[in-house]
The first five atom37 places (N, CA, C, CB, O) and aatype in JSON, in Angstrom:
{
  "aatype": [12, 1, 6, 11, 9, 11, 11, 3, 2, 14, 7, 9, 15, 9, 16, 6, 9, 16, 11, 11, 0, 7, 6, 12, 17, 11, 6, 19, 15, 3, 1, 16, 19, 1, 2, 13, 10, 9, 18, 9, 18, 9, 18, 9, 18, 9, 19, 8, 15, 9, 15, 11, 15],
  "atom_mask": [
    [1, 1, 1, 1, 1],
    [1, 1, 1, 1, 1],
    [1, 1, 1, 1, 1],
    [1, 1, 1, 1, 1],
    [1, 1, 1, 1, 1],
    [1, 1, 1, 1, 1],
    [1, 1, 1, 1, 1],
    [1, 1, 1, 1, 1],
    [1, 1, 1, 1, 1],
    [1, 1, 1, 1, 1],
    [1, 1, 1, 0, 1],
    [1, 1, 1, 1, 1],
    [1, 1, 1, 1, 1],
    [1, 1, 1, 1, 1],
    [1, 1, 1, 1, 1],
    [1, 1, 1, 1, 1],
    [1, 1, 1, 1, 1],
    [1, 1, 1, 1, 1],
    [1, 1, 1, 1, 1],
    [1, 1, 1, 1, 1],
    [1, 1, 1, 1, 1],
    [1, 1, 1, 0, 1],
    [1, 1, 1, 1, 1],
    [1, 1, 1, 1, 1],
    [1, 1, 1, 1, 1],
    [1, 1, 1, 1, 1],
    [1, 1, 1, 1, 1],
    [1, 1, 1, 1, 1],
    [1, 1, 1, 1, 1],
    [1, 1, 1, 1, 1],
    [1, 1, 1, 1, 1],
    [1, 1, 1, 1, 1],
    [1, 1, 1, 1, 1],
    [1, 1, 1, 1, 1],
    [1, 1, 1, 1, 1],
    [1, 1, 1, 1, 1],
    [1, 1, 1, 1, 1],
    [1, 1, 1, 1, 1],
    [1, 1, 1, 1, 1],
    [1, 1, 1, 1, 1],
    [1, 1, 1, 1, 1],
    [1, 1, 1, 1, 1],
    [1, 1, 1, 1, 1],
    [1, 1, 1, 1, 1],
    [1, 1, 1, 1, 1],
    [1, 1, 1, 1, 1],
    [1, 1, 1, 1, 1],
    [1, 1, 1, 1, 1],
    [1, 1, 1, 1, 1],
    [1, 1, 1, 1, 1],
    [1, 1, 1, 1, 1],
    [1, 1, 1, 1, 1],
    [1, 1, 1, 1, 1]
  ],
  "atom_positions": [
    [[-40.21, -98.98, 22.46], [-39.7, -97.85, 21.72], [-40.77, -97.32, 20.77], [-38.43, -98.25, 20.96], [-40.94, -96.11, 20.63]],
    [[-41.49, -98.24, 20.11], [-42.52, -97.8, 19.17], [-43.59, -96.97, 19.85], [-43.15, -98.99, 18.48], [-44.05, -95.96, 19.32]],
    [[-43.98, -97.4, 21.05], [-45.02, -96.67, 21.77], [-44.57, -95.25, 22.1], [-45.4, -97.41, 23.07], [-45.36, -94.31, 22.0]],
    [[-43.31, -95.08, 22.47], [-42.79, -93.75, 22.76], [-42.78, -92.89, 21.5], [-41.36, -93.84, 23.35], [-43.15, -91.72, 21.55]],
    [[-42.37, -93.47, 20.38], [-42.35, -92.73, 19.11], [-43.77, -92.32, 18.74], [-41.71, -93.59, 17.98], [-44.0, -91.19, 18.33]],
    [[-44.74, -93.26, 18.87], [-46.13, -92.95, 18.54], [-46.69, -91.87, 19.46], [-46.99, -94.22, 18.63], [-47.43, -91.0, 19.02]],
    [[-46.33, -91.94, 20.74], [-46.81, -90.95, 21.71], [-46.25, -89.56, 21.38], [-46.42, -91.36, 23.14], [-46.96, -88.56, 21.45]],
    [[-44.96, -89.51, 21.03], [-44.31, -88.24, 20.73], [-44.69, -87.69, 19.36], [-42.81, -88.4, 20.81], [-44.5, -86.5, 19.1]],
    [[-45.21, -88.55, 18.47], [-45.54, -88.15, 17.1], [-46.92, -88.7, 16.72], [-44.46, -88.66, 16.11], [-47.01, -89.65, 15.95]],
    [[-47.99, -88.1, 17.24], [-49.34, -88.61, 16.94], [-49.6, -88.64, 15.43], [-50.4, -87.75, 17.65], [-49.24, -87.7, 14.71]],
    [[-50.23, -89.71, 14.96], [-50.58, -89.81, 13.55], [-49.44, -90.25, 12.66], [0.0, 0.0, 0.0], [-49.58, -90.25, 11.43]],
    [[-48.32, -90.63, 13.23], [-47.15, -91.03, 12.44], [-47.43, -92.38, 11.76], [-45.89, -91.13, 13.34], [-48.1, -93.24, 12.33]],
    [[-46.92, -92.54, 10.55], [-47.13, -93.8, 9.81], [-46.17, -94.87, 10.32], [-46.93, -93.57, 8.29], [-45.17, -94.57, 10.97]],
    [[-46.49, -96.11, 10.01], [-45.64, -97.23, 10.41], [-44.25, -97.09, 9.79], [-46.27, -98.58, 10.0], [-43.24, -97.38, 10.44]],
    [[-44.2, -96.64, 8.55], [-42.92, -96.44, 7.87], [-42.07, -95.41, 8.61], [-43.14, -95.99, 6.42], [-40.87, -95.61, 8.8]],
    [[-42.68, -94.32, 9.01], [-41.95, -93.28, 9.73], [-41.51, -93.75, 11.12], [-42.81, -92.02, 9.86], [-40.44, -93.38, 11.59]],
    [[-42.34, -94.57, 11.76], [-41.95, -95.13, 13.06], [-40.68, -95.96, 12.89], [-43.09, -96.01, 13.66], [-39.74, -95.85, 13.69]],
    [[-40.65, -96.78, 11.84], [-39.48, -97.62, 11.57], [-38.25, -96.77, 11.31], [-39.75, -98.55, 10.38], [-37.16, -97.08, 11.79]],
    [[-38.41, -95.7, 10.54], [-37.28, -94.8, 10.24], [-36.75, -94.15, 11.52], [-37.7, -93.72, 9.23], [-35.55, -94.1, 11.75]],
    [[-37.67, -93.66, 12.35], [-37.25, -93.02, 13.6], [-36.57, -94.01, 14.54], [-38.45, -92.37, 14.3], [-35.58, -93.68, 15.19]],
    [[-37.1, -95.23, 14.6], [-36.49, -96.26, 15.45], [-35.08, -96.56, 14.95], [-37.35, -97.56, 15.46], [-34.17, -96.74, 15.76]],
    [[-34.9, -96.62, 13.64], [-33.57, -96.84, 13.06], [-32.61, -95.72, 13.42], [0.0, 0.0, 0.0], [-31.45, -95.96, 13.74]],
    [[-33.1, -94.48, 13.36], [-32.27, -93.34, 13.73], [-31.87, -93.41, 15.2], [-33.01, -92.01, 13.44], [-30.72, -93.13, 15.56]],
    [[-32.81, -93.8, 16.05], [-32.52, -93.91, 17.48], [-31.5, -95.02, 17.73], [-33.81, -94.17, 18.28], [-30.61, -94.88, 18.57]],
    [[-31.63, -96.14, 17.0], [-30.73, -97.28, 17.16], [-29.3, -96.88, 16.77], [-31.21, -98.48, 16.31], [-28.34, -97.32, 17.41]],
    [[-29.16, -96.06, 15.73], [-27.83, -95.62, 15.28], [-27.12, -94.78, 16.34], [-27.93, -94.83, 13.99], [-25.89, -94.74, 16.39]],
    [[-27.9, -94.11, 17.19], [-27.32, -93.25, 18.22], [-26.86, -94.03, 19.46], [-28.33, -92.2, 18.63], [-26.17, -93.48, 20.32]],
    [[-27.25, -95.29, 19.55], [-26.89, -96.11, 20.72], [-25.41, -96.49, 20.62], [-27.79, -97.39, 20.8], [-24.92, -96.81, 19.53]],
    [[-24.72, -96.46, 21.75], [-23.29, -96.78, 21.75], [-23.05, -98.25, 21.42], [-22.67, -96.43, 23.11], [-23.93, -99.09, 21.63]],
    [[-21.86, -98.54, 20.92], [-21.5, -99.92, 20.58], [-21.57, -100.83, 21.8], [-20.09, -99.97, 19.98], [-21.99, -101.98, 21.69]],
    [[-21.17, -100.32, 22.93], [-21.2, -101.12, 24.16], [-22.64, -101.5, 24.53], [-20.54, -100.35, 25.33], [-22.9, -102.64, 24.91]],
    [[-23.55, -100.56, 24.4], [-24.95, -100.83, 24.7], [-25.52, -101.85, 23.73], [-25.77, -99.54, 24.65], [-26.26, -102.75, 24.14]],
    [[-25.19, -101.72, 22.46], [-25.65, -102.69, 21.45], [-25.11, -104.07, 21.78], [-25.21, -102.25, 20.03], [-25.85, -105.05, 21.73]],
    [[-23.85, -104.15, 22.1], [-23.23, -105.44, 22.43], [-23.92, -106.07, 23.64], [-21.72, -105.25, 22.72], [-24.22, -107.27, 23.62]],
    [[-24.17, -105.29, 24.68], [-24.86, -105.8, 25.87], [-26.28, -106.26, 25.54], [-24.91, -104.74, 26.97], [-26.73, -107.3, 26.02]],
    [[-26.97, -105.49, 24.72], [-28.32, -105.85, 24.3], [-28.32, -107.19, 23.57], [-28.92, -104.76, 23.39], [-29.16, -108.04, 23.84]],
    [[-27.38, -107.37, 22.66], [-27.29, -108.62, 21.91], [-26.96, -109.8, 22.81], [-26.25, -108.5, 20.8], [-27.48, -110.9, 22.63]],
    [[-26.09, -109.58, 23.78], [-25.76, -110.65, 24.74], [-27.02, -111.08, 25.5], [-24.66, -110.18, 25.74], [-27.28, -112.27, 25.64]],
    [[-27.79, -110.11, 25.98], [-29.02, -110.44, 26.69], [-30.01, -111.19, 25.8], [-29.68, -109.17, 27.24], [-30.67, -112.12, 26.25]],
    [[-30.12, -110.78, 24.55], [-31.02, -111.46, 23.61], [-30.58, -112.9, 23.41], [-31.07, -110.71, 22.25], [-31.41, -113.81, 23.45]],
    [[-29.29, -113.12, 23.18], [-28.78, -114.49, 22.98], [-29.02, -115.35, 24.22], [-27.28, -114.45, 22.65], [-29.4, -116.52, 24.09]],
    [[-28.81, -114.8, 25.4], [-29.06, -115.54, 26.64], [-30.55, -115.89, 26.74], [-28.61, -114.73, 27.88], [-30.9, -117.02, 27.07]],
    [[-31.41, -114.93, 26.46], [-32.85, -115.16, 26.51], [-33.25, -116.27, 25.54], [-33.61, -113.86, 26.18], [-34.01, -117.17, 25.91]],
    [[-32.76, -116.21, 24.31], [-33.08, -117.24, 23.32], [-32.59, -118.6, 23.78], [-32.46, -116.88, 21.95], [-33.3, -119.6, 23.63]],
    [[-31.39, -118.65, 24.33], [-30.83, -119.92, 24.82], [-31.72, -120.5, 25.92], [-29.4, -119.71, 25.36], [-32.03, -121.7, 25.91]],
    [[-32.14, -119.66, 26.86], [-32.98, -120.13, 27.97], [-34.33, -120.61, 27.45], [-33.17, -119.01, 29.01], [-34.79, -121.69, 27.83]],
    [[-34.97, -119.83, 26.6], [-36.27, -120.22, 26.06], [-36.15, -121.52, 25.28], [-36.85, -119.11, 25.17], [-36.99, -122.4, 25.4]],
    [[-35.11, -121.63, 24.49], [-34.9, -122.85, 23.7], [-34.67, -124.05, 24.62], [-33.71, -122.67, 22.74], [-35.19, -125.13, 24.37]],
    [[-33.88, -123.86, 25.67], [-33.6, -124.93, 26.62], [-34.87, -125.39, 27.34], [-32.56, -124.48, 27.65], [-35.09, -126.58, 27.53]],
    [[-35.7, -124.44, 27.72], [-36.95, -124.76, 28.42], [-37.91, -125.5, 27.48], [-37.61, -123.48, 28.96], [-38.58, -126.45, 27.89]],
    [[-37.98, -125.05, 26.24], [-38.92, -125.66, 25.3], [-38.53, -127.1, 24.95], [-39.02, -124.83, 24.03], [-39.38, -127.89, 24.55]],
    [[-37.25, -127.44, 25.09], [-36.79, -128.81, 24.83], [-37.2, -129.75, 25.95], [-35.27, -128.84, 24.65], [-37.33, -130.96, 25.73]],
    [[-37.4, -129.21, 27.14], [-37.7, -130.04, 28.32], [-39.1, -130.62, 28.27], [-37.55, -129.23, 29.6], [-39.5, -131.34, 29.18]]
  ]
}
C-alpha cells in the first residue's frame, strides 16, 4: 500500500503516507477487515508453530 501511495504522490512525507494509509483503511468494509485479521492470525499461528519445531 505504501508503494502505491508513494507512486501516486511523489515526494510525499512519511507522515503523509501514514495519514493516507489510515484514510484508505477507514474506507475498507468491516467484512474485509475481519477477513484480513483472520488471515493474519492464521499466519502468526503457523509461523509460531513452525518456529517451535
